C-alpha positions as CSV (number, residue, x, y, z in Angstrom):
1,M,5.8,-6.1,-17.4
2,K,4.4,-9.2,-19.3
3,K,5.5,-11.3,-16.4
4,I,3.5,-9.2,-13.9
5,F,0.4,-8.7,-15.9
6,D,-0.1,-12.1,-17.5
7,K,-3.1,-12.5,-15.1
8,F,-5.4,-10.2,-13.1
9,I,-3.7,-9.0,-9.9
10,I,-5.2,-8.8,-6.6
11,A,-2.7,-6.7,-4.5
12,L,-2.2,-5.5,-1.0
13,A,-2.3,-1.7,-1.1
14,P,0.3,0.5,0.6
15,M,-0.9,1.7,4.0
16,A,1.3,3.8,6.3
17,G,1.6,2.1,9.8
18,V,-0.1,-1.1,8.5
19,T,1.8,-2.8,5.7
20,D,4.9,-3.7,7.7
21,F,7.1,-6.5,6.2
22,A,5.4,-9.1,8.5
23,F,1.9,-8.1,7.4
24,R,3.1,-8.2,3.7
25,K,4.4,-11.7,4.1
26,I,1.1,-12.9,5.7
27,C,-1.0,-11.4,3.0
28,A,1.2,-13.1,0.3
29,D,0.8,-16.3,2.1
30,F,-3.0,-15.9,1.9
31,G,-2.9,-15.2,-1.8
32,A,-2.0,-11.6,-2.4
33,D,-0.3,-11.5,-5.9
34,M,1.4,-8.2,-5.2
35,V,2.3,-6.6,-2.0
36,V,3.4,-2.8,-1.5
37,T,5.4,-1.4,1.3
38,E,4.3,1.6,3.4
39,M,5.3,4.9,2.0
40,I,9.1,5.3,2.0
41,S,10.6,8.8,2.1
42,L,13.2,9.4,-0.6
43,K,14.7,12.1,1.5
44,A,15.2,9.7,4.3
45,I,16.7,7.1,2.0
46,E,19.2,9.7,0.6
47,N,20.2,10.4,4.3
48,R,20.5,6.7,5.1
49,N,18.0,6.8,8.0
50,F,18.2,3.6,9.7
51,K,14.6,3.4,10.7
52,T,13.5,4.0,7.1
53,E,15.9,1.4,5.7
54,K,14.6,-1.2,8.1
55,M,11.1,-0.7,6.6
56,L,12.5,-2.1,3.3
57,R,12.9,-5.6,4.7
58,E,11.0,-7.9,2.4
59,E,10.1,-11.6,2.8
60,A,6.8,-11.9,0.8
61,N,6.5,-14.7,-1.8
62,A,4.6,-12.3,-4.2
63,I,5.5,-9.5,-6.7
64,R,7.3,-7.0,-4.4
65,C,6.7,-3.3,-4.8
66,C,8.3,-0.5,-2.9
67,Q,6.2,2.9,-2.6
68,L,8.2,6.0,-2.4
69,F,7.3,9.7,-1.8
70,G,9.2,12.8,-2.2
71,H,9.8,15.8,-4.6
72,D,13.5,16.3,-4.8
73,I,15.4,15.0,-7.9
74,K,18.7,15.0,-6.0
75,S,17.1,12.6,-3.4
76,I,15.8,10.3,-6.2
77,K,19.3,10.1,-7.8
78,K,21.0,9.4,-4.5
79,A,18.4,6.9,-3.4
80,F,18.9,4.8,-6.6
81,E,22.6,4.8,-6.1
82,T,22.1,2.4,-3.2
83,K,21.2,-1.3,-3.4
84,L,18.3,-0.9,-1.0
85,F,15.6,-1.6,-3.7
86,D,17.3,-4.7,-5.1
87,Q,14.9,-7.1,-3.5
88,F,11.8,-5.3,-5.1
89,D,10.3,-6.1,-8.5
90,M,8.9,-2.5,-9.0
91,I,8.7,1.0,-7.6
92,D,5.4,2.8,-6.9
93,F,5.3,6.6,-6.5
94,N,2.8,8.1,-4.1
95,C,0.9,11.0,-5.6
96,G,-2.3,10.4,-3.7
97,C,-1.8,10.4,0.1
98,P,-4.4,12.9,1.5
99,A,-2.7,13.2,5.1
100,P,-2.3,17.0,5.9
101,K,1.3,16.6,7.0
102,I,2.2,15.0,3.7
103,V,0.3,17.4,1.5
104,K,1.6,20.4,3.5
105,N,5.1,19.3,2.6
106,G,4.3,19.1,-1.1
107,D,4.2,15.4,-1.4
108,G,1.3,12.9,-1.9
109,S,-1.9,14.4,-3.3
110,A,0.0,17.8,-3.6
111,M,1.8,16.4,-6.6
112,M,-1.3,16.8,-8.6
113,R,-1.4,20.5,-8.2
114,N,1.4,21.2,-10.8
115,I,1.4,18.6,-13.4
116,E,4.5,20.0,-15.2
117,K,6.6,20.2,-12.0
118,T,5.6,16.6,-11.2
119,R,6.5,15.5,-14.8
120,E,10.2,16.4,-14.0
121,I,10.1,14.3,-10.8
122,I,8.4,11.3,-12.3
123,S,10.8,11.6,-15.3
124,A,13.7,11.5,-12.9
125,L,12.2,8.5,-11.1
126,V,11.9,6.5,-14.4
127,K,15.4,7.5,-15.4
128,Y,17.2,6.5,-12.2
129,S,15.1,3.5,-11.1
130,K,16.3,0.2,-12.4
131,K,12.9,-1.3,-11.8
132,P,9.5,-0.5,-13.6
133,V,7.7,2.6,-12.2
134,S,4.1,3.0,-11.4
135,V,2.1,5.9,-10.0
136,K,-0.7,5.9,-7.5
137,F,-2.9,9.0,-7.5
138,R,-6.4,10.5,-6.9
139,L,-9.2,12.3,-8.8
140,G,-7.7,15.6,-8.0
141,I,-7.1,18.3,-5.3
142,D,-8.4,21.7,-4.4
143,G,-11.5,21.1,-6.3
144,V,-9.9,20.4,-9.6
145,N,-10.3,16.9,-10.9
146,N,-7.4,16.5,-13.3
147,Y,-6.7,12.9,-13.1
148,I,-7.0,12.2,-16.9
149,E,-4.3,14.8,-17.6
150,F,-2.1,13.7,-14.8
151,A,-2.4,10.1,-16.0
152,K,-1.4,11.0,-19.5
153,M,1.6,12.8,-18.2
154,C,2.7,9.8,-16.2
155,E,2.3,7.6,-19.4
156,E,4.4,10.1,-21.3
157,C,7.1,9.8,-18.6
158,G,7.4,6.1,-19.1
159,V,5.4,4.9,-16.2
160,K,4.3,1.3,-16.7
161,F,1.0,1.2,-14.9
162,L,-1.3,3.4,-12.8
163,T,-3.4,3.1,-9.7
164,L,-6.3,5.3,-9.2
165,H,-8.1,5.9,-5.9
166,A,-11.2,7.5,-7.3
167,R,-11.8,10.0,-4.5
168,T,-10.5,13.6,-4.4
169,R,-7.9,14.6,-1.7
170,E,-10.6,16.5,0.2
171,Q,-12.8,13.4,0.4
172,G,-10.0,11.4,2.1
173,Y,-11.7,8.0,2.6
174,T,-15.1,9.2,3.0
175,G,-18.1,8.7,0.6
176,E,-17.9,6.3,-2.4
177,V,-15.4,6.0,-5.2
178,D,-16.3,7.3,-8.5
179,K,-16.7,4.1,-10.5
180,N,-17.0,6.0,-13.8
181,A,-13.6,7.5,-13.3
182,Y,-12.0,4.1,-13.8
183,L,-13.8,3.6,-17.0
184,E,-12.7,7.1,-18.1
185,L,-9.1,6.6,-17.2
186,I,-9.0,3.2,-19.0
187,K,-10.4,4.9,-22.3
188,N,-7.7,7.6,-22.1
189,V,-4.5,5.8,-21.5
190,K,-2.8,2.7,-23.0
191,I,-1.0,1.4,-20.0
192,P,-2.6,-0.9,-17.3
193,V,-4.8,0.6,-14.6
194,F,-5.4,-0.6,-11.1
195,W,-8.5,0.0,-9.2
196,S,-7.9,1.1,-5.5
197,G,-10.7,2.1,-3.1
198,D,-13.7,0.2,-1.7
199,I,-12.8,-3.3,-3.0
200,K,-14.2,-5.7,-0.5
201,T,-16.2,-8.4,-2.3
202,K,-15.8,-10.9,-5.2
203,D,-18.4,-8.8,-7.0
204,D,-16.3,-5.8,-6.7
205,V,-13.3,-7.7,-8.1
206,E,-15.3,-9.0,-11.1
207,Y,-16.7,-5.5,-11.8
208,A,-13.1,-4.1,-11.9
209,K,-12.0,-6.9,-14.2
210,A,-15.1,-6.5,-16.5
211,I,-14.4,-2.9,-17.2
212,G,-10.7,-3.6,-18.2
213,C,-8.7,-2.9,-14.9
214,C,-5.5,-5.1,-14.8
215,G,-6.0,-5.6,-11.0
216,V,-7.3,-4.3,-7.7
217,M,-5.6,-3.0,-4.6
218,I,-7.0,-4.0,-1.2
219,G,-6.4,-1.5,1.5
220,R,-8.7,-1.1,4.5
221,A,-10.5,-4.3,3.9
222,A,-7.3,-6.2,4.6
223,M,-6.5,-4.6,8.0
224,G,-6.7,-7.4,10.5
225,N,-8.2,-9.5,7.7
226,P,-5.4,-11.0,5.5
227,E,-7.6,-13.9,4.6
228,I,-9.6,-11.6,2.4
229,F,-7.2,-12.5,-0.4
230,S,-7.9,-16.3,-0.1
231,Y,-11.7,-15.3,-0.1
232,L,-11.6,-13.1,-3.2
233,K,-9.5,-15.9,-5.1
234,D,-11.7,-18.8,-4.0
235,E,-8.7,-20.5,-2.5
236,N,-8.4,-22.4,0.8
237,P,-6.5,-20.2,3.4
238,P,-3.2,-21.8,4.3
239,Y,-4.0,-21.3,8.1
240,D,-6.4,-19.6,10.4
241,K,-6.7,-16.2,12.0
242,K,-5.0,-17.2,15.2
243,H,-2.0,-18.6,13.4
244,A,-1.8,-15.4,11.4
245,I,-1.8,-13.2,14.6
246,M,0.9,-15.4,16.1
247,T,3.1,-15.4,13.0
248,H,2.6,-11.6,12.7
249,F,3.6,-11.1,16.3
250,E,6.6,-13.4,16.2
251,L,8.0,-11.8,13.0
252,L,7.7,-8.4,14.5
253,K,9.7,-9.6,17.6
254,T,12.7,-9.7,15.2
255,Y,12.0,-6.2,14.0
256,F,11.5,-4.0,17.1
257,H,14.3,-3.8,19.6
258,T,12.4,-2.7,22.6
259,E,9.3,-4.2,24.4
260,K,7.6,-0.9,24.6
261,T,7.7,-0.1,20.9
262,L,6.6,-3.6,19.9
263,V,3.7,-3.7,22.4
264,A,2.5,-0.2,21.3
265,Y,2.8,-1.1,17.6
266,F,1.2,-4.5,17.7
267,K,-1.7,-3.5,19.8
268,K,-3.2,-1.5,16.8
269,H,-2.9,-4.6,14.6
270,L,-4.5,-6.7,17.2
271,L,-7.4,-4.3,17.5
272,W,-8.0,-4.8,13.8
273,Y,-7.6,-8.6,14.1
274,V,-10.3,-8.9,16.8
275,K,-12.8,-6.4,15.4
276,A,-15.1,-9.3,14.1
277,I,-15.0,-11.6,17.1
278,K,-17.8,-11.8,19.8
279,N,-17.6,-9.1,22.6
280,A,-15.2,-7.2,20.4
281,T,-15.8,-4.0,22.2
282,E,-14.8,-5.5,25.6
283,T,-11.8,-7.1,24.1
284,K,-10.6,-4.0,22.5
285,V,-10.7,-2.3,26.0
286,K,-8.7,-5.0,27.4
287,I,-6.1,-4.8,24.6
288,L,-5.7,-1.1,25.0
289,E,-4.6,-1.8,28.6
290,F,-1.7,-4.1,27.7
291,T,1.8,-2.9,28.4
292,T,3.9,-6.0,28.3
293,L,4.8,-8.8,25.8
294,K,3.6,-11.3,28.3
295,Q,0.1,-9.8,28.4
296,L,0.0,-9.9,24.6
297,E,1.3,-13.6,24.4
298,T,-1.3,-14.6,27.1
299,F,-4.2,-13.0,25.2
300,I,-3.1,-14.5,21.8
301,D,-3.1,-17.9,23.4
302,T,-6.7,-17.4,24.4
303,I,-8.1,-16.5,20.9
């Protein structure tokens, strides 16, 4: 872990439907020190699901982290009998996703409901993974803020670092993060702590650094805005927004096998990319009407 934490880390947070391999690569180009995959289902890996395995493609020149979710120890053991994680430097375990379908299935934030049961799962993950394991979680769920107790359990299991998103499951992404929670967590554990949630400015980064965080994870602020990493690190961006869009699009052409799925998927990224441009509302309406690669290519040329 010394290799990873020999400096303050500015990372791309895991986001379902956002942090595809191409976007991870682009964010790394713009200076992200670490990139994290979308949530990957352990059960799907156990079943050798083709679409899930494709999500593990990795080309980023950064610390590579794969985020997993699930609650079945057999799935964990089977998943790590494969070589699918060889290209990653570490494994993150999701105990914070607030999405109803994830929580209903007993995953994500639901893992915070029964700390002792989750202890068994995280212990198995640490046992079977050949990589360092981290855990991402929230303040709590069902009105119970048990993040300190939960964090201590993770530490006892051999987890190497923690990432706190200081909102409850019920808050989702509304309101503000509880800044004091990061301070309390750092006081109560000995392993490194990442700050996740509402990091947008250099002042946010400096505050997280000042209170003792080992790094920050940039999530929603990076959507359509990979250059935020160059900005936060006071580095010159390697290329402009248009080049980023073109690179993202061209890389995804090697990932999706049909025009329909590529167009449908990339349109949402394009909506994020253009949100800050002049006449953005009119532009978004136009993008939503695209149905072909040719329309996307022609539009990108005009940016």
